[in-house]
C-alpha positions as CSV (number, residue, x, y, z in Angstrom):
1,M,-130.1,-9.3,-11.9
2,L,-133.2,-7.2,-12.7
3,V,-131.9,-5.2,-15.7
4,G,-128.6,-5.2,-17.6
5,V,-127.1,-2.3,-19.6
6,E,-124.8,-3.5,-22.4
7,A,-122.5,-1.1,-24.3
8,L,-125.1,1.7,-24.1
9,T,-124.2,4.9,-26.0
10,K,-125.9,8.2,-26.5
11,T,-125.0,11.0,-28.9
12,Y,-126.9,14.2,-29.2
13,K,-127.0,16.5,-32.2
14,T,-126.6,20.2,-31.5
15,R,-128.6,23.0,-33.2
16,E,-125.5,23.6,-35.3
17,G,-125.6,20.0,-36.5
18,S,-122.5,18.8,-34.7
19,N,-122.5,15.6,-32.5
20,V,-122.0,15.6,-28.8
21,E,-121.2,12.2,-27.2
22,A,-122.9,12.0,-23.8
23,L,-122.3,8.4,-23.0
24,S,-119.5,6.2,-24.3
25,P,-120.2,2.5,-24.1
26,V,-121.7,1.9,-20.6
27,T,-122.2,-1.6,-19.2
28,L,-123.8,-2.0,-15.9
29,D,-126.1,-4.5,-14.1
30,V,-128.8,-3.6,-11.6
31,Y,-129.7,-6.2,-9.1
32,R,-133.1,-6.9,-7.7
33,G,-133.7,-5.2,-4.3
34,E,-130.6,-3.1,-4.3
35,L,-130.0,0.7,-4.1
36,L,-127.4,1.5,-6.7
37,S,-126.1,5.1,-6.7
38,L,-124.5,6.8,-9.7
39,I,-122.0,9.5,-8.9
40,G,-119.7,11.6,-11.2
41,P,-119.0,15.1,-12.3
42,S,-121.6,17.4,-13.7
43,G,-122.4,16.6,-17.3
44,C,-121.1,13.1,-17.2
45,G,-124.3,11.5,-18.3
46,K,-125.9,10.3,-15.0
47,S,-129.3,11.7,-15.8
48,T,-129.0,10.6,-19.4
49,L,-128.5,7.1,-18.3
50,L,-131.5,7.3,-16.0
51,R,-133.7,8.6,-18.9
52,L,-132.5,5.8,-21.1
53,L,-133.5,3.3,-18.4
54,A,-136.9,4.9,-18.1
55,G,-137.5,4.8,-21.8
56,L,-137.8,8.6,-22.0
57,E,-135.0,8.7,-24.6
58,Q,-133.7,6.3,-27.2
59,A,-130.1,5.0,-27.0
60,S,-127.7,5.6,-29.9
61,G,-126.3,2.1,-29.5
62,G,-126.2,-0.8,-27.1
63,V,-129.0,-2.6,-25.4
64,I,-131.0,-2.7,-22.2
65,R,-132.0,-6.2,-21.1
66,W,-134.7,-7.0,-18.5
67,Q,-134.5,-10.3,-16.9
68,D,-138.3,-10.8,-16.7
69,G,-139.1,-9.3,-20.1
70,A,-139.4,-5.7,-21.4
71,P,-141.2,-3.4,-18.9
72,S,-144.8,-2.4,-19.5
73,R,-144.9,1.3,-20.5
74,G,-145.5,3.5,-17.5
75,T,-146.2,0.8,-15.0
76,D,-142.9,-1.0,-14.4
77,I,-140.7,2.1,-13.8
78,G,-141.2,4.8,-11.3
79,F,-139.4,8.1,-11.6
80,V,-138.7,10.7,-8.9
81,F,-137.2,14.0,-10.2
82,Q,-135.2,16.6,-8.3
83,E,-138.2,18.9,-8.1
84,P,-141.5,17.3,-7.0
85,V,-143.7,17.4,-10.1
86,L,-147.1,17.6,-8.5
87,L,-150.3,18.9,-10.1
88,P,-151.0,22.1,-8.0
89,W,-154.8,21.9,-8.3
90,L,-155.0,18.3,-7.0
91,S,-154.8,17.2,-3.4
92,I,-151.9,15.1,-2.3
93,Q,-154.1,12.0,-2.2
94,D,-155.2,12.7,-5.8
95,N,-151.7,13.4,-7.0
96,V,-150.5,10.0,-5.6
97,R,-153.5,8.2,-7.0
98,F,-153.2,9.9,-10.4
99,P,-151.1,7.2,-12.2
100,L,-153.6,4.5,-11.1
101,D,-156.4,6.6,-12.6
102,V,-154.5,6.9,-15.8
103,F,-153.9,3.1,-15.9
104,G,-157.6,2.4,-15.2
105,V,-157.4,1.0,-11.7
106,A,-160.8,0.9,-10.0
107,R,-161.4,3.9,-7.8
108,Q,-161.7,2.1,-4.5
109,E,-158.6,0.1,-5.0
110,A,-156.7,3.2,-6.2
111,D,-157.7,5.2,-3.1
112,E,-156.7,2.3,-0.8
113,R,-153.3,2.0,-2.5
114,A,-152.7,5.8,-2.5
115,A,-153.6,6.0,1.2
116,A,-151.3,3.1,2.0
117,M,-148.4,4.9,0.2
118,L,-149.1,8.1,2.0
119,A,-149.0,6.3,5.3
120,L,-145.7,4.6,4.2
121,V,-144.0,8.0,3.6
122,G,-145.4,9.7,6.7
123,L,-148.1,11.8,5.1
124,K,-151.2,9.9,6.3
125,D,-152.8,13.1,7.7
126,F,-152.0,15.3,4.7
127,G,-154.0,13.6,1.9
128,R,-156.5,16.5,1.5
129,A,-153.8,19.2,1.5
130,L,-152.7,20.9,-1.7
131,P,-149.0,20.8,-2.7
132,K,-148.5,24.4,-1.9
133,E,-149.5,23.8,1.7
134,L,-146.6,21.3,2.3
135,S,-142.9,21.8,2.8
136,G,-140.4,20.9,0.1
137,G,-139.5,17.7,1.9
138,M,-143.1,16.7,2.3
139,R,-143.8,17.3,-1.4
140,Q,-140.8,15.1,-2.3
141,R,-142.3,12.4,0.0
142,A,-145.5,12.6,-2.0
143,S,-143.5,12.3,-5.2
144,I,-141.9,9.1,-3.8
145,A,-145.3,7.8,-2.8
146,R,-146.6,8.4,-6.4
147,A,-143.6,6.6,-7.9
148,L,-144.3,3.6,-5.7
149,V,-148.1,3.4,-5.9
150,Y,-148.2,1.2,-9.0
151,R,-145.5,-1.1,-7.6
152,P,-142.9,-0.7,-10.3
153,R,-140.1,-3.1,-10.8
154,L,-137.5,-0.3,-10.9
155,V,-137.5,3.1,-9.2
156,L,-135.3,5.8,-10.8
157,M,-134.4,8.8,-8.6
158,D,-132.6,11.8,-10.2
159,E,-131.1,13.9,-7.4
160,P,-134.4,13.8,-5.5
161,F,-133.0,15.6,-2.4
162,G,-130.6,18.0,-4.1
163,A,-132.8,21.1,-3.6
164,L,-133.4,20.4,0.2
165,D,-131.6,21.9,3.1
166,L,-129.0,19.7,4.8
167,L,-131.1,18.7,7.8
168,T,-134.2,17.9,5.7
169,R,-132.0,16.0,3.3
170,D,-130.6,13.9,6.1
171,R,-134.1,13.1,7.3
172,M,-135.2,12.2,3.8
173,N,-132.2,9.8,3.5
174,D,-133.3,8.0,6.6
175,E,-136.9,7.9,5.3
176,L,-135.7,6.5,2.0
177,L,-133.8,3.7,3.8
178,R,-136.9,2.9,5.8
179,I,-139.2,2.9,2.7
180,K,-136.7,0.7,0.8
181,A,-136.6,-1.8,3.7
182,E,-140.4,-2.0,3.8
183,T,-141.0,-2.3,0.1
184,A,-137.9,-4.1,-1.1
185,A,-137.8,-1.7,-4.0
186,T,-135.0,-1.7,-6.6
187,I,-133.6,1.8,-6.8
188,V,-131.1,3.6,-9.1
189,F,-130.2,6.9,-7.4
190,V,-128.3,9.8,-9.0
191,T,-126.6,12.1,-6.6
192,H,-123.7,14.7,-6.5
193,S,-123.1,13.9,-2.8
194,I,-120.5,11.3,-2.0
195,D,-121.7,11.2,1.6
196,E,-125.3,10.6,0.5
197,A,-124.2,7.8,-1.9
198,A,-122.1,6.1,0.7
199,Y,-124.8,6.3,3.3
200,L,-127.7,5.0,1.2
201,S,-126.1,2.6,-1.3
202,D,-125.6,-1.1,-1.5
203,R,-123.4,-0.4,-4.5
204,V,-121.9,2.8,-6.0
205,A,-121.1,3.2,-9.7
206,V,-118.6,6.0,-10.5
207,M,-118.9,7.7,-13.8
208,S,-116.1,9.5,-15.7
209,P,-116.3,13.0,-17.3
210,R,-118.2,13.3,-20.6
211,P,-118.5,11.1,-22.6
212,G,-119.6,9.2,-19.5
213,R,-118.6,5.7,-18.8
214,I,-118.5,3.5,-15.7
215,S,-115.0,3.8,-14.3
216,A,-115.6,1.7,-11.2
217,V,-118.4,-0.1,-9.3
218,H,-118.1,-0.7,-5.5
219,T,-120.1,-2.9,-3.2
220,L,-120.2,-1.1,0.2
221,D,-119.7,-3.4,3.2
222,L,-121.5,-1.0,5.7
223,G,-124.4,-3.4,6.7
224,K,-128.1,-3.1,6.1
225,D,-129.1,-1.3,9.3
226,R,-127.8,2.3,8.9
227,D,-128.3,5.4,11.0
228,E,-126.5,8.7,11.7
229,A,-123.9,6.9,13.9
230,L,-122.6,5.2,10.8
231,K,-121.2,8.5,9.6
232,D,-118.7,8.6,12.5
233,T,-117.2,5.2,11.8
234,P,-113.8,4.5,10.2
235,D,-115.4,2.3,7.6
236,F,-117.7,5.0,6.4
237,H,-114.8,7.5,6.1
238,R,-112.7,5.0,4.3
239,W,-115.4,4.7,1.6
240,L,-115.7,8.5,1.4
241,S,-111.9,8.8,0.9
242,L,-111.9,6.1,-1.8
243,L,-114.8,7.6,-3.7
244,R,-113.4,11.1,-3.6
245,R,-110.1,9.9,-5.0
246,E,-111.8,8.1,-7.8
247,L,-113.8,11.2,-8.7
248,K,-110.7,13.3,-8.8
C-alpha cells in the first residue's frame, strides 16, 4: 500500500451558513504502481477526494496515512487537471521545467529532466513551442510531463481527457498506459467514462451519489498489455455491464 484513506469526510459550509456533506466516511487504499479509477455520478465527491489526497483542502474528519511517511509539500504529489494549466508566456520546455525551478533544482539537471519527460510523452521536438501553438491533446501531454518531472510518489488526474474529442481521447488513453508502464507511476484517475475506467484501470472504485462514499471496489482481470482489440472482447464488455449496473 502507498496511501490509505480511513473514514475520510468533508463538509462544506454554504454562503447561507448551512452545511453540505460532500463525502460521507470514505475508506480506500491506493497500492503502489497501480492505476485506480474513481467513477460515480456528477457531484459525488470524486474531485473532492482527489483534492484531499493532494492536500489542497482539509478533511472534516478521518485520516490519510502514507506508508513511507507524510508527503513533502509539492514534490511527492503530481496533479493533472481537466484543462491543461500551462503558463502561456513560457515555452513547453520551460512549463515542464517550472516545478523544478520552484524547488531549486540546478538548471542543467532541470533541463535534462524536462527534456526526458517531453521525450517520454512524445513532445521531444516541441520544447520551444508556446502552449497556444499546440493542440489540446499535446498541451495535456505537456501537463502530464510536468506532473511527472519531479518524480512524485502519487499522480492525481482529474478527468484529464474529458475535454478532448473521442479519437484524441483514445490516443491519450494509450499514451497514458505506455507512460505508466515506463515510469511505474501510481495514479488515481477520475473519469465519468466507464469505458475509459475499464480500459485503463487495475482497479475501479465506484462512488455513490452525494454524500459520496465507496460503494464497491473491483480488481479488473484484463491483463497488463492492453490495446484497442481489448474493447471487443467479452471480458471487457462484462466489466462495462457490471460497472453500469452499479452506477445505476
